[in-house]
C-alpha positions as CSV (number, residue, x, y, z in Angstrom):
1,M,-38.0,-18.3,-1.3
2,H,-37.0,-20.2,1.9
3,P,-34.7,-18.6,4.6
4,L,-31.0,-18.6,3.8
5,S,-29.0,-21.4,5.3
6,P,-26.1,-20.3,7.7
7,L,-23.6,-21.3,5.0
8,V,-25.3,-19.1,2.4
9,R,-26.0,-16.2,4.8
10,S,-22.3,-16.2,5.8
11,F,-21.2,-16.1,2.2
12,V,-23.7,-13.3,1.3
13,S,-22.8,-11.3,4.4
14,H,-19.1,-11.5,3.6
15,F,-19.6,-10.4,0.1
16,G,-21.6,-7.4,1.4
17,E,-18.8,-6.5,3.7
18,M,-16.1,-6.9,1.1
19,G,-18.2,-4.9,-1.4
20,S,-17.5,-1.6,0.4
21,R,-13.7,-2.4,0.3
22,W,-14.0,-3.1,-3.5
23,G,-15.8,0.2,-4.1
24,I,-19.3,-1.2,-4.4
25,N,-22.3,-0.8,-2.1
26,R,-22.9,-3.5,0.5
27,T,-26.3,-4.4,-0.9
28,V,-24.9,-4.9,-4.5
29,G,-22.3,-7.3,-3.0
30,Q,-25.0,-9.3,-1.2
31,I,-27.3,-9.5,-4.2
32,Y,-24.4,-10.6,-6.4
33,A,-23.3,-13.3,-3.9
34,L,-26.8,-14.7,-3.7
35,I,-27.4,-14.7,-7.4
36,F,-23.9,-16.3,-7.9
37,I,-24.5,-19.3,-5.6
38,S,-28.2,-19.8,-6.5
39,P,-28.9,-23.0,-8.4
40,K,-31.6,-21.1,-10.4
41,P,-32.1,-17.6,-11.7
42,L,-33.7,-15.3,-9.1
43,N,-36.2,-12.5,-9.5
44,A,-36.3,-9.2,-7.6
45,D,-39.1,-10.3,-5.3
46,E,-37.1,-13.4,-4.3
47,L,-34.0,-11.2,-3.6
48,T,-36.1,-8.7,-1.6
49,E,-37.5,-11.5,0.6
50,A,-34.3,-13.4,1.1
51,L,-32.1,-10.4,1.9
52,E,-34.9,-8.4,3.7
53,I,-34.1,-5.3,1.8
54,S,-36.4,-2.8,-0.1
55,R,-37.5,-3.6,-3.6
56,S,-36.2,-0.2,-4.8
57,N,-32.8,-1.0,-3.4
58,V,-32.8,-4.4,-5.1
59,S,-33.8,-2.8,-8.5
60,M,-31.0,-0.2,-8.3
61,S,-28.5,-2.9,-7.3
62,L,-29.5,-5.1,-10.2
63,K,-29.1,-2.2,-12.6
64,E,-25.6,-1.7,-11.2
65,L,-24.7,-5.4,-11.5
66,Q,-26.0,-5.3,-15.1
67,S,-23.9,-2.3,-15.9
68,W,-20.9,-4.2,-14.7
69,R,-22.0,-7.2,-16.8
70,L,-21.9,-9.4,-13.8
71,V,-25.5,-10.6,-14.0
72,R,-27.7,-11.4,-17.0
73,M,-31.5,-11.1,-17.3
74,R,-33.4,-14.2,-18.2
75,H,-37.1,-14.9,-18.8
76,V,-38.9,-17.9,-17.5
77,P,-41.6,-19.2,-19.8
78,G,-45.1,-18.4,-18.3
79,D,-43.7,-15.8,-15.9
80,R,-43.6,-12.1,-16.8
81,R,-40.9,-11.2,-14.1
82,D,-37.3,-10.7,-15.0
83,Y,-34.9,-13.3,-13.5
84,F,-31.2,-12.8,-13.0
85,E,-28.3,-15.2,-13.1
86,A,-24.5,-14.9,-12.9
87,P,-22.1,-16.6,-15.2
88,A,-21.0,-20.0,-13.7
89,D,-17.5,-19.7,-15.1
90,T,-15.3,-18.0,-12.6
91,W,-12.7,-17.1,-15.3
92,E,-15.5,-15.3,-17.2
93,I,-16.4,-13.4,-14.1
94,F,-12.7,-12.5,-13.4
95,R,-12.3,-11.3,-17.0
96,T,-15.4,-9.2,-16.9
97,L,-14.4,-7.6,-13.6
98,A,-10.9,-6.9,-14.9
99,E,-12.3,-5.4,-18.2
100,E,-14.8,-3.2,-16.3
101,R,-12.2,-2.0,-13.8
102,R,-9.9,-1.2,-16.7
103,R,-12.6,0.7,-18.6
104,R,-13.7,2.6,-15.5
105,E,-10.4,3.2,-13.7
106,V,-7.3,2.5,-15.7
107,E,-8.3,4.1,-19.0
108,P,-9.3,7.5,-17.4
109,T,-6.0,7.5,-15.5
110,L,-4.0,6.8,-18.7
111,S,-5.9,9.6,-20.4
112,M,-5.2,12.0,-17.6
113,L,-1.5,11.0,-17.6
114,R,-1.2,11.4,-21.4
115,N,-2.6,14.9,-21.2
116,A,-0.3,15.8,-18.2
117,L,2.7,14.6,-20.2
118,L,1.8,16.9,-23.1
119,E,1.7,20.0,-20.8
120,P,4.7,22.3,-21.0
121,T,6.7,22.6,-17.9
122,S,8.5,25.7,-16.6
123,T,9.7,24.7,-13.1
124,D,11.9,22.0,-11.7
125,E,9.0,20.8,-9.6
126,D,6.8,20.4,-12.7
127,R,9.5,18.6,-14.6
128,H,10.1,16.2,-11.6
129,A,6.3,15.6,-11.3
130,Q,6.1,15.0,-15.0
131,E,9.0,12.5,-14.9
132,R,7.2,10.6,-12.1
133,M,4.0,10.6,-14.1
134,R,5.9,9.3,-17.2
135,G,7.1,6.3,-15.1
136,M,3.5,5.7,-13.9
137,H,2.2,6.0,-17.5
138,E,4.8,3.5,-18.8
139,L,4.0,1.0,-16.1
140,I,0.2,1.2,-16.7
141,E,0.7,1.0,-20.4
142,M,2.9,-2.1,-20.0
143,L,0.3,-3.7,-17.7
144,S,-2.5,-2.8,-20.1
145,T,-0.6,-4.5,-23.0
146,W,0.0,-7.6,-20.9
147,F,-3.6,-7.6,-19.8
148,D,-4.7,-7.5,-23.5
149,E,-2.5,-10.5,-24.3
150,V,-3.6,-12.5,-21.3
151,Q,-7.3,-11.8,-22.1
152,H,-6.9,-13.9,-25.2
153,L,-5.6,-17.0,-23.4
154,D,-8.1,-19.8,-22.8
155,P,-8.9,-20.4,-19.2
156,R,-7.0,-23.7,-19.0
157,T,-3.8,-22.0,-20.3
158,L,-4.3,-19.1,-18.0
159,S,-4.8,-21.4,-15.0
160,Q,-1.6,-23.3,-15.9
161,L,0.3,-20.0,-16.2
162,M,-0.9,-18.8,-12.8
163,K,0.0,-22.2,-11.1
164,M,3.5,-21.8,-12.4
165,G,4.0,-18.7,-10.2
166,S,7.6,-18.0,-9.5
167,K,8.7,-20.9,-11.8
168,V,8.2,-18.4,-14.7
169,G,10.8,-16.1,-13.2
170,R,13.2,-19.0,-12.6
171,L,12.7,-20.1,-16.2
172,L,13.5,-16.6,-17.5
173,E,16.4,-16.3,-15.2
174,F,17.7,-19.7,-16.4
175,T,17.5,-18.6,-20.0
176,G,19.3,-15.3,-19.2
177,Q,16.2,-13.2,-20.0
178,I,16.0,-11.6,-16.5
179,K,18.0,-11.3,-13.4
180,L,16.3,-12.1,-10.1
181,P,17.7,-10.4,-7.0
182,G,19.2,-12.9,-4.5
183,V,18.9,-15.9,-6.9
184,G,21.8,-18.0,-8.1
185,R,24.5,-16.4,-10.3
186,N,22.7,-13.1,-10.7
187,T,23.2,-11.9,-7.1
188,P,24.8,-8.4,-6.9
189,D,28.5,-8.4,-6.0
């Protein structure tokens, strides 16, 4: 593999830096970025050479990316090595990330909250804590339900919905379904 261009190196480097902020290792972020923008599937040797990192680090990172379902393994006829590619559809990537985040982070939190809400309380502090947890549980449940519904929208519809932005709120306000603070006739007296 030839050396990375400044454009590609900048993108790969940024993804590595952002990886740690997103809760993934820098190398995993770099490998994903390079696979994502590559016009062809890449093998572990190519990734090792291009990113100047150890083969074992590449292997572990590829396993992590596969567990997140962000890369797929492909075979090239006549070559025994495994090649990796990322989905080209950014909506598919977004949905996969959202599903995995939900499975790894949201569902365990909901489970813990459900258990905590079933616990008997004997002090005012525990009752207060449980009430706060109930509010958190209700919000997360509502967001989970919304997420399930949005997951079934086709990318074009989802894109149109997102482009509408605050127009959705104004439409609901116009139809009397919600009241927006500081907007039109629904401002507090």
